[in-house]
Short mmCIF file of the C-alpha atoms (twelve columns), coordinates in Angstrom:
data_MODEL
# 
_entry.id   MODEL 
# 
loop_
_atom_site.group_PDB 
_atom_site.id 
_atom_site.type_symbol 
_atom_site.label_atom_id 
_atom_site.label_alt_id 
_atom_site.label_comp_id 
_atom_site.label_asym_id 
_atom_site.label_seq_id 
_atom_site.Cartn_x 
_atom_site.Cartn_y 
_atom_site.Cartn_z 
_atom_site.pdbx_PDB_model_num 
ATOM 1   C CA . MET A 1   209.807 68.736 105.803 1 
ATOM 2   C CA . GLY A 2   207.512 66.235 107.488 1 
ATOM 3   C CA . MET A 3   204.414 66.807 109.511 1 
ATOM 4   C CA . PRO A 4   204.914 69.262 112.387 1 
ATOM 5   C CA . LEU A 5   205.149 67.571 115.782 1 
ATOM 6   C CA . SER A 6   202.230 68.073 118.156 1 
ATOM 7   C CA . LEU A 7   202.377 68.724 121.855 1 
ATOM 8   C CA . SER A 8   201.168 65.175 122.234 1 
ATOM 9   C CA . ASP A 9   204.151 63.979 120.304 1 
ATOM 10  C CA . PHE A 10  206.562 65.693 122.722 1 
ATOM 11  C CA . GLN A 11  204.618 64.517 125.702 1 
ATOM 12  C CA . SER A 12  204.795 60.842 124.601 1 
ATOM 13  C CA . PHE A 13  208.431 61.007 123.546 1 
ATOM 14  C CA . PRO A 14  210.965 59.685 126.179 1 
ATOM 15  C CA . LYS A 15  212.920 62.716 127.424 1 
ATOM 16  C CA . ALA A 16  215.993 63.605 129.552 1 
ATOM 17  C CA . GLU A 17  216.349 66.816 131.468 1 
ATOM 18  C CA . LEU A 18  219.516 68.303 132.919 1 
ATOM 19  C CA . HIS A 19  218.379 71.674 134.272 1 
ATOM 20  C CA . ARG A 20  215.383 71.260 136.634 1 
ATOM 21  C CA . HIS A 21  215.295 72.836 140.078 1 
ATOM 22  C CA . ILE A 22  213.631 70.791 142.697 1 
ATOM 23  C CA . ASP A 23  212.101 73.799 144.487 1 
ATOM 24  C CA . GLY A 24  210.618 75.037 141.192 1 
ATOM 25  C CA . SER A 25  209.240 71.599 140.179 1 
ATOM 26  C CA . VAL A 26  206.844 70.743 143.014 1 
ATOM 27  C CA . PRO A 27  203.300 70.364 141.615 1 
ATOM 28  C CA . LEU A 28  200.726 72.696 143.026 1 
ATOM 29  C CA . ALA A 29  198.678 69.930 144.658 1 
ATOM 30  C CA . VAL A 30  201.783 68.517 146.396 1 
ATOM 31  C CA . VAL A 31  202.657 72.026 147.796 1 
ATOM 32  C CA . GLN A 32  199.141 72.417 149.151 1 
ATOM 33  C CA . ARG A 33  199.196 68.961 150.721 1 
ATOM 34  C CA . LEU A 34  202.581 69.496 152.324 1 
ATOM 35  C CA . ALA A 35  201.498 72.865 153.677 1 
ATOM 36  C CA . LEU A 36  198.487 71.475 155.366 1 
ATOM 37  C CA . GLN A 37  200.547 68.642 156.707 1 
ATOM 38  C CA . HIS A 38  202.884 71.209 158.272 1 
ATOM 39  C CA . GLY A 39  200.011 73.098 159.714 1 
ATOM 40  C CA . VAL A 40  200.537 76.059 157.317 1 
ATOM 41  C CA . THR A 41  197.154 77.419 156.338 1 
ATOM 42  C CA . ALA A 42  198.238 80.748 154.653 1 
ATOM 43  C CA . VAL A 43  201.158 82.389 152.911 1 
ATOM 44  C CA . THR A 44  202.096 85.943 153.809 1 
ATOM 45  C CA . LEU A 45  203.152 88.132 150.914 1 
ATOM 46  C CA . ARG A 46  205.925 90.763 150.979 1 
ATOM 47  C CA . ASP A 47  203.304 93.542 151.080 1 
ATOM 48  C CA . GLY A 48  201.728 92.000 154.227 1 
ATOM 49  C CA . ARG A 49  198.751 90.415 152.473 1 
ATOM 50  C CA . SER A 50  197.843 86.894 153.467 1 
ATOM 51  C CA . ILE A 51  196.574 84.142 151.018 1 
ATOM 52  C CA . SER A 52  194.790 81.179 152.238 1 
ATOM 53  C CA . ILE A 53  196.091 77.776 151.141 1 
ATOM 54  C CA . ALA A 54  192.517 76.718 150.860 1 
ATOM 55  C CA . ASP A 55  191.732 79.567 148.379 1 
ATOM 56  C CA . ALA A 56  192.500 77.523 145.319 1 
ATOM 57  C CA . ALA A 57  192.393 80.396 142.856 1 
ATOM 58  C CA . ALA A 58  194.363 82.904 144.901 1 
ATOM 59  C CA . PHE A 59  197.037 80.314 145.883 1 
ATOM 60  C CA . ASP A 60  197.266 79.238 142.218 1 
ATOM 61  C CA . ALA A 61  197.851 82.825 141.197 1 
ATOM 62  C CA . PHE A 62  200.608 83.174 143.850 1 
ATOM 63  C CA . TYR A 63  202.384 79.981 142.835 1 
ATOM 64  C CA . GLN A 64  203.624 81.057 139.410 1 
ATOM 65  C CA . ILE A 65  206.354 83.276 138.103 1 
ATOM 66  C CA . ARG A 66  205.630 86.299 135.818 1 
ATOM 67  C CA . ALA A 67  207.913 88.537 133.795 1 
ATOM 68  C CA . THR A 68  206.883 91.478 136.013 1 
ATOM 69  C CA . ASP A 69  208.367 89.794 139.188 1 
ATOM 70  C CA . SER A 70  211.409 91.418 140.687 1 
ATOM 71  C CA . ILE A 71  214.214 89.125 141.875 1 
ATOM 72  C CA . PRO A 72  212.945 89.378 145.506 1 
ATOM 73  C CA . ASP A 73  209.350 88.536 144.242 1 
ATOM 74  C CA . LEU A 74  210.672 85.628 142.280 1 
ATOM 75  C CA . LEU A 75  212.678 84.249 145.182 1 
ATOM 76  C CA . ALA A 76  209.761 84.705 147.518 1 
ATOM 77  C CA . ARG A 77  207.809 82.189 145.469 1 
ATOM 78  C CA . PHE A 78  210.562 79.663 145.879 1 
ATOM 79  C CA . ASP A 79  210.861 80.580 149.529 1 
ATOM 80  C CA . PHE A 80  207.409 79.138 150.451 1 
ATOM 81  C CA . VAL A 81  208.255 75.800 148.885 1 
ATOM 82  C CA . LEU A 82  211.572 75.757 150.708 1 
ATOM 83  C CA . SER A 83  209.821 76.380 153.993 1 
ATOM 84  C CA . LEU A 84  208.163 72.985 153.581 1 
ATOM 85  C CA . MET A 85  211.508 71.228 152.899 1 
ATOM 86  C CA . GLN A 86  213.180 71.769 156.300 1 
ATOM 87  C CA . THR A 87  212.864 68.220 157.623 1 
ATOM 88  C CA . PRO A 88  214.360 64.967 156.283 1 
ATOM 89  C CA . ASP A 89  210.910 63.559 155.516 1 
ATOM 90  C CA . GLY A 90  209.758 66.794 153.893 1 
ATOM 91  C CA . ILE A 91  212.760 66.844 151.573 1 
ATOM 92  C CA . ALA A 92  212.464 63.134 150.685 1 
ATOM 93  C CA . GLU A 93  208.735 63.458 150.081 1 
ATOM 94  C CA . VAL A 94  209.279 66.308 147.586 1 
ATOM 95  C CA . PHE A 95  211.900 64.395 145.718 1 
ATOM 96  C CA . HIS A 96  209.757 61.275 145.530 1 
ATOM 97  C CA . ALA A 97  206.764 63.283 144.276 1 
ATOM 98  C CA . CYS A 98  208.714 65.241 141.724 1 
ATOM 99  C CA . THR A 99  210.349 62.092 140.395 1 
ATOM 100 C CA . GLN A 100 206.933 60.572 139.904 1 
ATOM 101 C CA . ASP A 101 205.863 63.774 138.158 1 
ATOM 102 C CA . CYS A 102 208.737 63.276 135.737 1 
ATOM 103 C CA . ALA A 103 207.496 59.742 134.933 1 
ATOM 104 C CA . ALA A 104 204.063 61.247 134.124 1 
ATOM 105 C CA . GLN A 105 205.772 63.557 131.650 1 
ATOM 106 C CA . ASN A 106 207.833 60.758 130.054 1 
ATOM 107 C CA . ILE A 107 211.038 62.219 131.503 1 
ATOM 108 C CA . TRP A 108 213.096 59.109 132.246 1 
ATOM 109 C CA . TYR A 109 216.387 60.711 133.251 1 
ATOM 110 C CA . VAL A 110 216.690 63.911 135.223 1 
ATOM 111 C CA . GLU A 111 219.393 65.822 137.001 1 
ATOM 112 C CA . TRP A 112 217.924 67.780 139.917 1 
ATOM 113 C CA . THR A 113 219.449 71.037 141.068 1 
ATOM 114 C CA . MET A 114 219.247 71.712 144.749 1 
ATOM 115 C CA . ALA A 115 220.794 74.339 147.025 1 
ATOM 116 C CA . PRO A 116 221.300 72.463 150.301 1 
ATOM 117 C CA . ALA A 117 221.849 75.647 152.391 1 
ATOM 118 C CA . TYR A 118 218.251 76.670 151.808 1 
ATOM 119 C CA . HIS A 119 217.284 73.539 153.717 1 
ATOM 120 C CA . THR A 120 219.239 74.149 156.922 1 
ATOM 121 C CA . ARG A 121 216.937 76.736 158.506 1 
ATOM 122 C CA . ALA A 122 215.762 74.239 161.137 1 
ATOM 123 C CA . GLY A 123 219.256 73.027 161.922 1 
ATOM 124 C CA . LEU A 124 219.822 70.250 159.367 1 
ATOM 125 C CA . ASP A 125 223.395 69.822 158.176 1 
ATOM 126 C CA . TYR A 126 224.497 69.386 154.623 1 
ATOM 127 C CA . ASN A 127 224.923 65.593 154.858 1 
ATOM 128 C CA . THR A 128 221.409 65.129 156.295 1 
ATOM 129 C CA . VAL A 129 219.883 67.360 153.544 1 
ATOM 130 C CA . ILE A 130 221.806 65.432 150.804 1 
ATOM 131 C CA . ASP A 131 220.905 62.042 152.257 1 
ATOM 132 C CA . SER A 132 217.244 63.038 152.478 1 
ATOM 133 C CA . ALA A 133 217.168 64.078 148.849 1 
ATOM 134 C CA . LEU A 134 218.798 60.856 147.788 1 
ATOM 135 C CA . ARG A 135 216.366 58.876 149.810 1 
ATOM 136 C CA . GLY A 136 213.449 60.497 147.956 1 
ATOM 137 C CA . MET A 137 215.198 59.961 144.594 1 
ATOM 138 C CA . ARG A 138 215.744 56.259 145.317 1 
ATOM 139 C CA . SER A 139 212.203 55.722 146.423 1 
ATOM 140 C CA . GLY A 140 210.957 57.648 143.389 1 
ATOM 141 C CA . TRP A 141 213.047 55.408 141.133 1 
ATOM 142 C CA . GLN A 142 211.626 52.293 142.855 1 
ATOM 143 C CA . ALA A 143 208.102 53.552 142.274 1 
ATOM 144 C CA . CYS A 144 208.369 54.662 138.661 1 
ATOM 145 C CA . GLY A 145 211.726 53.860 137.185 1 
ATOM 146 C CA . VAL A 146 212.999 57.370 136.583 1 
ATOM 147 C CA . GLU A 147 216.822 57.589 136.810 1 
ATOM 148 C CA . SER A 148 218.022 60.745 138.559 1 
ATOM 149 C CA . LYS A 149 221.173 62.480 139.808 1 
ATOM 150 C CA . LEU A 150 221.709 65.528 142.014 1 
ATOM 151 C CA . ILE A 151 223.502 68.744 141.299 1 
ATOM 152 C CA . LEU A 152 224.438 70.450 144.613 1 
ATOM 153 C CA . ALA A 153 224.269 74.260 143.941 1 
ATOM 154 C CA . ILE A 154 225.959 77.077 145.766 1 
ATOM 155 C CA . GLN A 155 223.406 79.950 146.025 1 
ATOM 156 C CA . ARG A 156 225.093 83.179 145.066 1 
ATOM 157 C CA . GLU A 157 223.633 85.498 147.695 1 
ATOM 158 C CA . ALA A 158 225.451 83.355 150.280 1 
ATOM 159 C CA . ALA A 159 228.499 85.548 149.538 1 
ATOM 160 C CA . ALA A 160 226.815 88.466 151.171 1 
ATOM 161 C CA . GLY A 161 225.293 86.393 154.030 1 
ATOM 162 C CA . GLN A 162 221.853 87.776 153.050 1 
ATOM 163 C CA . LYS A 163 220.116 84.679 154.531 1 
ATOM 164 C CA . PRO A 164 221.069 83.316 157.919 1 
ATOM 165 C CA . GLU A 165 221.367 79.789 156.558 1 
ATOM 166 C CA . ASP A 166 223.741 80.965 153.766 1 
ATOM 167 C CA . ALA A 167 226.184 82.792 156.125 1 
ATOM 168 C CA . ARG A 168 227.527 79.570 157.352 1 
ATOM 169 C CA . ASP A 169 229.139 78.813 153.999 1 
ATOM 170 C CA . PRO A 170 229.768 82.069 152.201 1 
ATOM 171 C CA . ALA A 171 231.774 80.731 149.353 1 
ATOM 172 C CA . GLY A 172 230.346 77.204 148.984 1 
ATOM 173 C CA . LEU A 173 233.601 75.603 150.178 1 
ATOM 174 C CA . ALA A 174 231.794 73.402 152.736 1 
ATOM 175 C CA . LEU A 175 229.244 72.329 150.090 1 
ATOM 176 C CA . ALA A 176 232.008 71.323 147.678 1 
ATOM 177 C CA . GLY A 177 233.594 69.392 150.498 1 
ATOM 178 C CA . ALA A 178 230.337 67.597 151.265 1 
ATOM 179 C CA . ALA A 179 229.866 66.742 147.596 1 
ATOM 180 C CA . LEU A 180 233.402 65.381 147.310 1 
ATOM 181 C CA . GLN A 181 233.046 63.293 150.532 1 
ATOM 182 C CA . HIS A 182 229.709 61.771 149.670 1 
ATOM 183 C CA . SER A 183 229.959 58.165 148.322 1 
ATOM 184 C CA . SER A 184 226.753 58.177 146.278 1 
ATOM 185 C CA . SER A 185 227.048 57.813 142.583 1 
ATOM 186 C CA . ARG A 186 223.886 59.910 142.312 1 
ATOM 187 C CA . ILE A 187 225.829 63.124 143.044 1 
ATOM 188 C CA . ALA A 188 226.436 64.661 139.629 1 
ATOM 189 C CA . GLY A 189 228.395 67.665 140.442 1 
ATOM 190 C CA . LEU A 190 228.622 71.218 141.905 1 
ATOM 191 C CA . GLY A 191 226.354 73.992 140.663 1 
ATOM 192 C CA . LEU A 192 225.947 77.755 141.107 1 
ATOM 193 C CA . ALA A 193 222.462 79.402 141.075 1 
ATOM 194 C CA . CYS A 194 220.307 82.427 141.987 1 
ATOM 195 C CA . ASP A 195 221.237 86.160 141.823 1 
ATOM 196 C CA . GLU A 196 223.658 86.630 139.026 1 
ATOM 197 C CA . PHE A 197 222.942 90.307 138.912 1 
ATOM 198 C CA . ALA A 198 224.964 90.967 142.131 1 
ATOM 199 C CA . PHE A 199 227.270 88.020 142.385 1 
ATOM 200 C CA . ALA A 200 229.794 87.219 139.735 1 
ATOM 201 C CA . PRO A 201 231.011 83.615 139.212 1 
ATOM 202 C CA . GLU A 202 234.648 84.289 140.065 1 
ATOM 203 C CA . LEU A 203 233.582 84.728 143.782 1 
ATOM 204 C CA . TYR A 204 233.086 80.999 143.945 1 
ATOM 205 C CA . ALA A 205 236.216 79.897 142.164 1 
ATOM 206 C CA . PRO A 206 237.821 78.288 145.269 1 
ATOM 207 C CA . ALA A 207 234.837 76.005 145.781 1 
ATOM 208 C CA . PHE A 208 234.857 74.913 142.153 1 
ATOM 209 C CA . ALA A 209 238.638 74.414 142.244 1 
ATOM 210 C CA . LYS A 210 238.235 71.816 144.996 1 
ATOM 211 C CA . THR A 211 236.328 69.591 142.578 1 
ATOM 212 C CA . LEU A 212 238.894 69.690 139.752 1 
ATOM 213 C CA . GLY A 213 240.241 66.202 139.121 1 
ATOM 214 C CA . SER A 214 237.356 64.554 140.899 1 
ATOM 215 C CA . LYS A 215 234.351 62.487 139.657 1 
ATOM 216 C CA . LEU A 216 232.133 65.585 139.961 1 
ATOM 217 C CA . GLY A 217 230.928 67.791 137.167 1 
ATOM 218 C CA . ARG A 218 230.726 71.556 137.376 1 
ATOM 219 C CA . MET A 219 227.471 72.975 136.233 1 
ATOM 220 C CA . PRO A 220 227.182 76.685 137.169 1 
ATOM 221 C CA . HIS A 221 224.383 79.011 136.005 1 
ATOM 222 C CA . ALA A 222 225.969 81.725 133.878 1 
ATOM 223 C CA . GLY A 223 224.667 84.175 131.337 1 
ATOM 224 C CA . GLU A 224 221.171 84.077 132.655 1 
ATOM 225 C CA . MET A 225 220.736 87.612 133.966 1 
ATOM 226 C CA . GLY A 226 222.494 90.938 134.331 1 
ATOM 227 C CA . ALA A 227 224.651 93.129 132.196 1 
ATOM 228 C CA . GLN A 228 227.733 90.904 132.333 1 
ATOM 229 C CA . ARG A 229 226.148 87.662 130.941 1 
ATOM 230 C CA . ALA A 230 228.683 87.077 128.205 1 
ATOM 231 C CA . GLN A 231 231.628 87.704 130.578 1 
ATOM 232 C CA . ASN A 232 230.078 85.414 133.152 1 
ATOM 233 C CA . VAL A 233 229.953 82.639 130.646 1 
ATOM 234 C CA . ARG A 234 233.632 83.144 129.876 1 
ATOM 235 C CA . THR A 235 234.487 83.112 133.555 1 
ATOM 236 C CA . ALA A 236 232.469 80.033 134.205 1 
ATOM 237 C CA . VAL A 237 234.390 78.150 131.503 1 
ATOM 238 C CA . THR A 238 237.893 79.493 132.041 1 
ATOM 239 C CA . VAL A 239 237.894 80.117 135.847 1 
ATOM 240 C CA . LEU A 240 235.352 77.680 137.238 1 
ATOM 241 C CA . GLY A 241 236.135 74.899 134.834 1 
ATOM 242 C CA . ALA A 242 232.502 74.344 133.854 1 
ATOM 243 C CA . THR A 243 231.550 71.118 132.262 1 
ATOM 244 C CA . ARG A 244 228.075 72.426 131.435 1 
ATOM 245 C CA . ILE A 245 226.616 75.966 131.475 1 
ATOM 246 C CA . GLY A 246 223.153 76.559 132.720 1 
ATOM 247 C CA . HIS A 247 221.317 79.133 130.537 1 
ATOM 248 C CA . GLY A 248 224.166 80.806 128.688 1 
ATOM 249 C CA . ILE A 249 221.701 83.167 126.963 1 
ATOM 250 C CA . PRO A 250 224.266 85.184 124.969 1 
ATOM 251 C CA . VAL A 251 226.190 82.171 123.536 1 
ATOM 252 C CA . GLY A 252 224.192 81.702 120.359 1 
ATOM 253 C CA . ALA A 253 224.758 85.233 119.180 1 
ATOM 254 C CA . ASP A 254 228.498 85.309 119.995 1 
ATOM 255 C CA . PRO A 255 230.854 83.311 117.751 1 
ATOM 256 C CA . GLN A 256 233.647 83.622 120.310 1 
ATOM 257 C CA . LEU A 257 231.578 82.149 123.013 1 
ATOM 258 C CA . ILE A 258 230.523 79.329 120.686 1 
ATOM 259 C CA . ALA A 259 234.119 78.620 119.953 1 
ATOM 260 C CA . LEU A 260 235.070 78.771 123.660 1 
ATOM 261 C CA . LEU A 261 232.418 76.170 124.540 1 
ATOM 262 C CA . LYS A 262 233.441 73.850 121.737 1 
ATOM 263 C CA . GLN A 263 237.180 74.261 122.517 1 
ATOM 264 C CA . HIS A 264 236.645 73.193 126.183 1 
ATOM 265 C CA . GLY A 265 233.906 70.582 125.436 1 
ATOM 266 C CA . VAL A 266 231.294 72.498 127.494 1 
ATOM 267 C CA . ALA A 267 227.647 71.623 126.941 1 
ATOM 268 C CA . LEU A 268 224.859 74.188 127.188 1 
ATOM 269 C CA . GLU A 269 221.540 73.846 129.022 1 
ATOM 270 C CA . ALA A 270 218.991 76.001 127.342 1 
ATOM 271 C CA . ASN A 271 215.792 76.994 129.154 1 
ATOM 272 C CA . PRO A 272 213.697 78.742 126.554 1 
ATOM 273 C CA . LEU A 273 210.316 79.437 128.124 1 
ATOM 274 C CA . SER A 274 211.620 80.182 131.635 1 
ATOM 275 C CA . ASN A 275 214.018 82.739 130.106 1 
ATOM 276 C CA . LEU A 276 211.112 84.290 128.152 1 
ATOM 277 C CA . GLN A 277 208.596 84.387 131.127 1 
ATOM 278 C CA . ALA A 278 211.196 85.711 133.465 1 
ATOM 279 C CA . GLY A 279 211.853 88.539 131.079 1 
ATOM 280 C CA . PHE A 280 215.546 87.630 130.471 1 
ATOM 281 C CA . ILE A 281 214.905 87.431 126.746 1 
ATOM 282 C CA . SER A 282 212.318 89.244 124.654 1 
ATOM 283 C CA . ALA A 283 211.721 86.423 122.196 1 
ATOM 284 C CA . LEU A 284 212.693 82.776 121.845 1 
ATOM 285 C CA . GLU A 285 214.773 83.719 118.758 1 
ATOM 286 C CA . ASP A 286 217.167 85.581 121.106 1 
ATOM 287 C CA . LEU A 287 218.648 82.224 122.171 1 
ATOM 288 C CA . ARG A 288 219.722 81.394 118.547 1 
ATOM 289 C CA . LEU A 289 219.121 77.691 119.121 1 
ATOM 290 C CA . ASP A 290 219.267 77.146 115.351 1 
ATOM 291 C CA . GLU A 291 222.711 78.753 115.292 1 
ATOM 292 C CA . LEU A 292 223.870 76.604 118.137 1 
ATOM 293 C CA . LEU A 293 222.812 73.447 116.395 1 
ATOM 294 C CA . ARG A 294 224.498 74.435 113.100 1 
ATOM 295 C CA . ALA A 295 227.630 75.292 114.998 1 
ATOM 296 C CA . GLY A 296 227.814 71.909 116.701 1 
ATOM 297 C CA . VAL A 297 227.320 73.066 120.271 1 
ATOM 298 C CA . CYS A 298 226.080 70.293 122.530 1 
ATOM 299 C CA . VAL A 299 222.903 72.019 123.668 1 
ATOM 300 C CA . SER A 300 219.917 70.574 125.471 1 
ATOM 301 C CA . ILE A 301 216.384 71.871 126.026 1 
ATOM 302 C CA . ASN A 302 215.138 72.154 129.626 1 
ATOM 303 C CA . SER A 303 212.223 73.538 131.666 1 
ATOM 304 C CA . ASP A 304 214.107 75.096 134.643 1 
ATOM 305 C CA . ASP A 305 211.240 75.504 137.075 1 
ATOM 306 C CA . PRO A 306 208.216 73.936 135.427 1 
ATOM 307 C CA . ALA A 307 205.707 74.104 138.298 1 
ATOM 308 C CA . LEU A 308 206.324 77.841 138.902 1 
ATOM 309 C CA . PHE A 309 206.519 78.755 135.168 1 
ATOM 310 C CA . ARG A 310 203.601 76.380 134.367 1 
ATOM 311 C CA . LYS A 311 205.515 75.183 131.345 1 
ATOM 312 C CA . ASP A 312 206.925 71.634 131.326 1 
ATOM 313 C CA . LEU A 313 209.623 70.110 129.100 1 
ATOM 314 C CA . ALA A 314 207.175 69.134 126.337 1 
ATOM 315 C CA . ASP A 315 205.890 72.764 126.247 1 
ATOM 316 C CA . ASN A 316 209.495 73.998 125.773 1 
ATOM 317 C CA . PHE A 317 210.103 71.567 122.935 1 
ATOM 318 C CA . LYS A 318 206.814 72.487 121.275 1 
ATOM 319 C CA . ALA A 319 207.513 76.223 121.435 1 
ATOM 320 C CA . VAL A 320 211.043 75.964 120.004 1 
ATOM 321 C CA . PHE A 321 210.174 73.365 117.352 1 
ATOM 322 C CA . ASP A 322 207.214 75.467 116.131 1 
ATOM 323 C CA . LEU A 323 209.482 78.446 115.773 1 
ATOM 324 C CA . TYR A 324 212.066 76.662 113.539 1 
ATOM 325 C CA . ASP A 325 209.748 74.208 111.835 1 
ATOM 326 C CA . TRP A 326 211.837 71.319 113.282 1 
ATOM 327 C CA . GLY A 327 210.849 67.741 113.342 1 
ATOM 328 C CA . GLU A 328 211.880 64.248 114.361 1 
ATOM 329 C CA . GLN A 329 215.532 64.643 113.264 1 
ATOM 330 C CA . GLU A 330 215.987 67.575 115.637 1 
ATOM 331 C CA . LEU A 331 214.159 65.857 118.481 1 
ATOM 332 C CA . VAL A 332 216.552 62.963 118.181 1 
ATOM 333 C CA . GLN A 333 219.501 65.328 118.034 1 
ATOM 334 C CA . PHE A 334 218.467 67.245 121.181 1 
ATOM 335 C CA . THR A 335 217.888 63.927 122.973 1 
ATOM 336 C CA . LYS A 336 221.331 62.723 122.022 1 
ATOM 337 C CA . HIS A 337 222.817 65.937 123.266 1 
ATOM 338 C CA . ALA A 338 221.126 65.601 126.671 1 
ATOM 339 C CA . LEU A 339 222.259 62.039 127.053 1 
ATOM 340 C CA . ALA A 340 225.753 62.849 125.812 1 
ATOM 341 C CA . SER A 341 226.211 65.739 128.342 1 
ATOM 342 C CA . ALA A 342 224.460 64.015 131.266 1 
ATOM 343 C CA . HIS A 343 226.825 63.115 134.145 1 
ATOM 344 C CA . LEU A 344 226.971 59.399 133.471 1 
ATOM 345 C CA . THR A 345 229.598 56.754 133.354 1 
ATOM 346 C CA . ALA A 346 230.139 55.085 130.057 1 
ATOM 347 C CA . PRO A 347 228.115 51.944 131.077 1 
ATOM 348 C CA . GLN A 348 225.261 54.176 132.535 1 
ATOM 349 C CA . ARG A 349 225.105 56.250 129.352 1 
ATOM 350 C CA . ALA A 350 224.981 53.119 127.199 1 
ATOM 351 C CA . ALA A 351 222.112 51.797 129.314 1 
ATOM 352 C CA . CYS A 352 220.295 55.072 129.018 1 
ATOM 353 C CA . VAL A 353 220.722 55.156 125.289 1 
ATOM 354 C CA . ARG A 354 219.370 51.585 124.929 1 
ATOM 355 C CA . SER A 355 216.397 52.419 127.209 1 
ATOM 356 C CA . PHE A 356 215.522 55.579 125.330 1 
ATOM 357 C CA . SER A 357 215.940 53.917 121.986 1 
ATOM 358 C CA . GLN A 358 213.558 51.133 123.069 1 
ATOM 359 C CA . LYS A 359 210.977 53.624 124.413 1 
ATOM 360 C CA . SER A 360 211.080 55.858 121.374 1 
ATOM 361 C CA . GLY A 361 211.506 53.215 118.690 1 
ATOM 362 C CA . LEU A 362 214.325 55.354 117.265 1 
ATOM 363 C CA . MET A 363 218.089 54.753 117.139 1 
ATOM 364 C CA . LEU A 364 219.717 57.204 119.575 1 
ATOM 365 C CA . ALA A 365 223.194 55.733 119.674 1 
# 
């Protein structure tokens, strides 16, 4: 066993990330700046209390997720960021800033997860939301060189029409149609996110079925929360036709799920520290990442919502690698997994592998 890798080692290593929510990735300073630009001086909490944007300590405390948060509390933290992303320029500016933040973290390829219906409160349609996101991604790439793609996610609670903007597209069929009709090669696929406790994946089967046979990937969250996590992973693979699974917490401890993912060629996006901080696991060992590697599952490490959890991708690598005494060999392996399961054409993947190999000084092919 070689010398253990330091946090600085992970920070300096070129990384790829496949599971990163745009509304959970906006740096605190960017949120404060956007709020003031929109004339928002305070955030009102669910209990009626108000926090001034100018009160740095109080706003900092608000703008992070804790294990004690209920699902409504957790979603409320996202909701404030979403309120600042209801115009084309607001959406584009966030994507631009977050892309630059990836460059600062040495993340050179990223797939952003975005739920467009959350950005329609002021009347924007899906195409305008998507085009605005792509504009910010392009300008971010021009500014710093980070390659990015976009996963368009159906938000589960839309099935109950709990939010006015969601009731327009209760099963995600319109979103699947918008994704299929869009010409941009930066659209990676269709996702499924948010409240897994109440909304099982099979509710969204028609939307995912529309994408079968297309260029789009299918990247639903499954096995993140609730009592039916294992069954939801099975459903995501066998009913939704998943190409990747977001979270999949029970997979590592279930040989049948491991076999299912390998049989169908489905990759897994692990999110260690967000799962721990949100209280969905009691210890990092629960993910059985060592078992997944030994079993040959194509698993990547991701940060999920780094701004709100205050843990970036390097922090996730450091925590997991310290747990298992892993080193450079496993770092290369996880990087290969991320690039192998990224939604890239063969020429794009080859270019990414060359770029990452040059940046790291290691052979990643």
